[in-house]
C-alpha positions as CSV (number, residue, x, y, z in Angstrom):
1,M,27.2,0.9,-94.3
2,A,28.1,1.8,-90.7
3,F,31.7,2.9,-90.1
4,Q,33.3,1.6,-86.9
5,L,36.5,2.7,-85.4
6,P,38.8,0.1,-84.1
7,F,39.0,-0.1,-80.4
8,G,42.7,0.7,-80.5
9,S,42.0,4.2,-82.0
10,L,40.1,5.2,-78.8
11,R,43.2,4.7,-76.6
12,D,45.2,7.6,-75.3
13,P,48.6,7.4,-77.0
14,A,50.3,9.3,-74.2
15,R,48.8,6.9,-71.6
16,M,49.8,3.9,-73.7
17,E,53.4,5.1,-73.7
18,R,53.5,5.9,-69.9
19,P,55.7,3.3,-68.2
20,R,54.3,1.3,-65.3
21,A,56.3,0.4,-62.2
22,A,56.8,-3.3,-61.8
23,A,55.7,-4.7,-58.5
24,A,58.0,-7.1,-56.6
25,P,56.8,-10.7,-57.0
26,L,56.0,-12.8,-54.1
27,P,58.8,-15.0,-53.0
28,G,58.6,-18.4,-54.7
29,F,56.3,-17.1,-57.5
30,E,58.9,-15.1,-59.6
31,N,58.0,-15.1,-63.3
32,E,59.3,-12.4,-65.6
33,N,56.3,-12.9,-67.9
34,I,53.8,-12.0,-65.1
35,R,53.3,-8.5,-63.8
36,Y,52.6,-8.6,-60.0
37,L,50.7,-6.2,-57.8
38,D,52.6,-4.4,-55.1
39,A,52.4,-7.2,-52.6
40,P,54.3,-5.6,-49.8
41,A,51.7,-2.8,-49.6
42,L,48.9,-5.4,-49.4
43,A,50.7,-7.4,-46.8
44,R,50.9,-4.5,-44.3
45,P,48.9,-5.2,-41.1
46,L,45.4,-3.5,-40.9
47,E,45.6,-1.4,-37.8
48,L,43.3,1.5,-36.8
49,P,45.0,4.7,-35.7
50,Q,45.3,5.1,-32.0
51,P,42.6,7.9,-31.7
52,V,40.2,5.9,-33.7
53,R,40.8,2.8,-31.5
54,A,40.3,4.9,-28.3
55,G,37.0,6.3,-29.6
56,A,35.7,2.9,-30.6
57,L,36.6,1.4,-27.2
58,A,34.8,4.3,-25.5
59,G,31.8,3.8,-27.7
60,M,31.7,0.1,-26.8
61,L,31.9,0.9,-23.1
62,V,29.1,3.4,-23.3
63,A,26.9,0.9,-25.2
64,A,27.7,-1.8,-22.6
65,V,26.7,0.5,-19.8
66,I,23.4,1.5,-21.5
67,G,22.6,-2.1,-22.3
68,G,23.3,-3.1,-18.7
69,V,21.0,-0.4,-17.4
70,F,18.3,-1.3,-19.8
71,L,18.6,-5.0,-18.9
72,F,18.4,-4.2,-15.2
73,Q,15.4,-2.0,-15.6
74,Y,13.6,-4.7,-17.7
75,F,14.5,-7.4,-15.2
76,D,13.4,-5.2,-12.3
77,A,10.1,-4.4,-14.0
78,I,9.3,-8.1,-14.8
79,V,10.6,-9.8,-11.6
80,N,10.9,-7.3,-8.7
81,A,8.1,-4.8,-9.4
82,P,5.2,-7.2,-8.7
83,A,6.9,-8.3,-5.5
84,R,7.2,-4.7,-4.3
85,E,3.6,-4.0,-5.3
86,Q,2.4,-7.0,-3.2
87,A,4.6,-5.9,-0.3
88,A,3.1,-2.4,-0.4
89,L,-0.4,-3.8,-0.6
90,E,0.1,-6.0,2.4
91,E,1.7,-3.1,4.4
92,N,-1.3,-0.9,3.7
93,L,-3.8,-3.6,4.6
94,A,-1.9,-4.3,7.8
95,R,-2.4,-0.8,9.1
96,E,-4.7,-0.8,12.1
97,V,-7.4,1.7,11.1
98,P,-10.4,1.8,13.4
99,I,-13.8,2.5,11.7
100,E,-14.4,6.1,12.8
101,V,-17.2,7.9,11.1
102,P,-18.5,11.4,11.9
103,A,-21.6,11.9,14.1
104,L,-24.2,12.4,11.3
105,V,-27.0,13.0,13.7
106,S,-25.3,16.2,15.0
107,F,-24.8,17.4,11.4
108,M,-28.6,17.3,10.7
109,T,-29.3,20.6,12.5
110,M,-26.0,22.4,11.7
111,S,-25.4,24.8,8.9
112,D,-22.9,23.9,6.1
113,Q,-20.3,26.2,7.7
114,E,-20.9,24.8,11.2
115,V,-20.3,21.3,9.7
116,M,-17.1,22.4,8.1
117,D,-16.0,24.1,11.3
118,A,-16.6,20.9,13.3
119,L,-14.7,18.8,10.8
120,N,-11.7,21.2,10.7
121,A,-11.7,21.3,14.5
122,S,-11.2,17.5,14.6
123,G,-7.7,17.9,13.1
124,A,-8.4,15.5,10.2
125,T,-6.9,16.1,6.8
126,L,-9.8,17.1,4.6
127,Y,-10.1,17.1,0.8
128,E,-13.0,19.3,-0.4
129,R,-14.4,17.6,-3.5
130,V,-17.4,20.0,-3.6
131,A,-17.0,23.1,-1.5
132,P,-20.1,24.4,0.4
133,G,-22.1,26.9,-1.7
134,T,-20.7,25.8,-5.1
135,S,-23.2,23.1,-6.2
136,E,-26.5,23.7,-7.9
137,D,-28.4,21.4,-5.6
138,G,-27.0,22.9,-2.5
139,S,-25.0,19.9,-1.3
140,F,-21.3,19.8,-0.5
141,E,-18.9,16.9,-0.3
142,V,-15.7,16.5,1.8
143,I,-13.4,13.6,2.1
144,K,-11.4,12.8,5.3
145,L,-8.0,11.4,4.2
146,P,-6.1,8.6,5.8
147,E,-3.1,9.4,7.9
148,G,0.0,9.9,5.7
149,V,-2.0,10.9,2.6
150,T,-1.6,14.6,1.7
151,V,-4.2,16.6,-0.1
152,A,-1.8,16.8,-3.1
153,D,-1.4,13.0,-3.2
154,A,-5.2,12.5,-2.9
155,G,-5.9,15.0,-5.6
156,A,-3.5,13.3,-8.0
157,M,-5.0,9.9,-7.3
158,Y,-8.6,11.0,-7.6
159,L,-7.7,12.7,-10.9
160,T,-6.2,9.4,-12.1
161,G,-9.4,7.6,-11.0
162,I,-9.6,5.0,-8.3
163,D,-10.3,2.2,-10.9
164,N,-6.9,3.1,-12.5
165,L,-4.9,2.9,-9.4
166,S,-2.8,-0.1,-8.3
167,A,-4.2,-2.2,-5.5
168,A,-1.5,-0.8,-3.1
169,D,-2.3,2.8,-4.0
170,A,-6.1,2.2,-3.8
171,V,-5.9,0.7,-0.3
172,R,-3.5,3.5,0.8
173,L,-6.1,6.0,-0.4
174,L,-9.3,4.2,0.9
175,N,-8.2,2.5,4.1
176,G,-9.1,5.0,6.9
177,A,-10.9,7.5,4.6
178,W,-14.5,8.5,4.5
179,D,-16.6,10.5,2.0
180,L,-19.2,12.8,3.5
181,T,-22.1,14.5,1.6
182,V,-24.4,17.0,3.3
183,N,-27.5,18.8,1.9
184,H,-29.7,21.2,3.9
185,T,-31.7,22.7,1.0
186,S,-34.9,20.6,1.3
187,G,-34.9,18.9,4.7
188,S,-31.7,17.5,6.0
189,F,-29.6,14.8,4.4
190,A,-26.2,13.4,5.5
191,R,-24.4,10.4,4.1
192,V,-21.0,9.0,4.7
193,R,-19.3,6.3,2.6
194,Y,-16.1,4.3,3.1
195,A,-14.3,1.1,2.4
196,D,-14.1,-1.5,5.1
197,F,-11.1,-3.8,4.8
198,T,-11.5,-5.3,8.3
199,S,-14.9,-7.0,8.2
200,L,-15.0,-10.4,6.5
201,S,-18.4,-10.1,5.0
202,V,-20.9,-7.5,3.9
203,Q,-23.2,-8.6,6.8
204,E,-20.4,-8.0,9.3
205,A,-19.6,-4.6,7.6
206,V,-23.2,-3.5,8.0
207,Q,-23.2,-4.4,11.7
208,S,-19.8,-2.6,12.2
209,A,-21.2,0.5,10.5
210,I,-24.3,0.5,12.8
211,N,-22.0,0.4,15.8
212,A,-19.6,3.1,14.5
213,A,-22.5,5.4,13.7
214,G,-24.0,5.2,17.2
215,L,-27.1,3.3,15.9
216,A,-26.7,0.1,17.9
217,E,-29.5,1.0,20.3
218,C,-32.0,1.7,17.5
219,A,-34.5,-0.8,16.4
220,I,-34.0,-2.3,12.9
221,D,-37.3,-1.9,11.1
222,D,-36.2,-3.3,7.8
223,S,-33.2,-5.4,6.5
224,G,-32.3,-7.6,3.6
225,V,-30.9,-7.2,0.1
226,D,-32.2,-4.5,-2.2
227,E,-32.7,-4.6,-6.0
228,S,-29.1,-3.2,-6.4
229,G,-27.6,-6.0,-4.5
230,N,-26.9,-4.0,-1.3
231,T,-27.2,-5.7,2.0
232,Y,-28.9,-3.2,4.3
233,A,-30.5,-2.5,7.6
234,A,-32.8,0.5,8.2
235,G,-34.7,2.2,11.1
236,V,-35.6,5.4,12.8
237,I,-33.6,7.6,15.3
238,E,-34.8,10.5,17.4
239,S,-32.5,13.3,18.5
240,E,-33.3,16.7,20.1
241,G,-36.9,16.3,19.3
242,N,-36.3,15.5,15.6
243,V,-36.9,12.2,13.9
244,Y,-34.6,10.9,11.2
245,N,-34.6,7.8,9.0
246,W,-31.4,5.9,8.9
247,R,-30.1,3.3,6.5
248,V,-26.8,1.4,6.5
249,S,-25.9,-0.7,3.4
250,A,-22.9,-2.5,2.1
251,L,-21.8,-4.4,-1.0
252,P,-18.5,-6.0,-2.1
253,L,-15.8,-3.4,-2.9
254,S,-15.1,-5.2,-6.1
255,E,-18.6,-4.2,-7.4
256,M,-17.8,-0.6,-6.8
257,Y,-14.2,-0.5,-8.1
258,D,-12.5,-2.7,-10.7
259,I,-9.1,-3.0,-9.0
260,S,-7.1,-6.2,-9.4
261,G,-5.6,-7.5,-6.2
262,I,-8.1,-6.0,-3.7
263,P,-9.1,-8.5,-1.0
264,A,-12.4,-10.2,-1.9
265,S,-13.7,-9.6,1.6
266,A,-13.5,-5.8,1.4
267,S,-16.8,-4.0,1.5
268,Y,-18.1,-0.6,0.4
269,V,-20.3,0.8,3.1
270,G,-22.8,3.7,3.2
271,I,-24.6,5.3,6.2
272,K,-27.4,7.7,5.4
273,L,-29.7,9.9,7.5
274,T,-32.6,11.8,6.1
275,S,-35.4,13.9,7.7
276,A,-38.4,11.8,8.5
């Protein structure tokens, strides 16, 4: 048979005998048979200490400022950034940039160093993508940068990739620039490529390139659209007793670069001379 102690035997006799202070009853609820909690202590106003209140106010002000800055940046990115991008694009397109390409015919009989000397003498800002004497096939590539674009800026944008640039930055980099490749290892080869934002069609871009390259007096022996979709014109030019084949081609710039916002009329143009 289990033996159970009465609950009363577990109580601390000393604790049972300790007198408890009687709390003052609430007015209107006095009853000597009821023991009240200390009502005045509970009725005291709940106020934070002054240092705590000052710290909380400062925290709320800081949070409000941070929230305001974040809201402004979010609103600016959603509403104002596209407008700024469009304005920058229109400004870059509005720059009057004449189509000026190097005289490829003169480069055909020059050495690589003579070509570079001639380019440097022109005063243009040049970006050497492939320096002379560094490629396995003997070619070199140099880019003439538009006015206002530094070599450092161009290097950063080329490293990013033209396809990854915004429309405004892409136009800033391409409008007024040209990319020259020269190779003298087996015969002579010279090619310049550029973006044309002025012509309204690829046909117009081809004709503008023919004029800019000094080929307007040459007969056009062949023209049309090739298997790659390039609109082209081709012929032969004679200079200093040498005969060269020339070819001018163009296609929509959108087929070369996937950049949202680029004008649909923009063209990518190539002018090429090779030894006959």
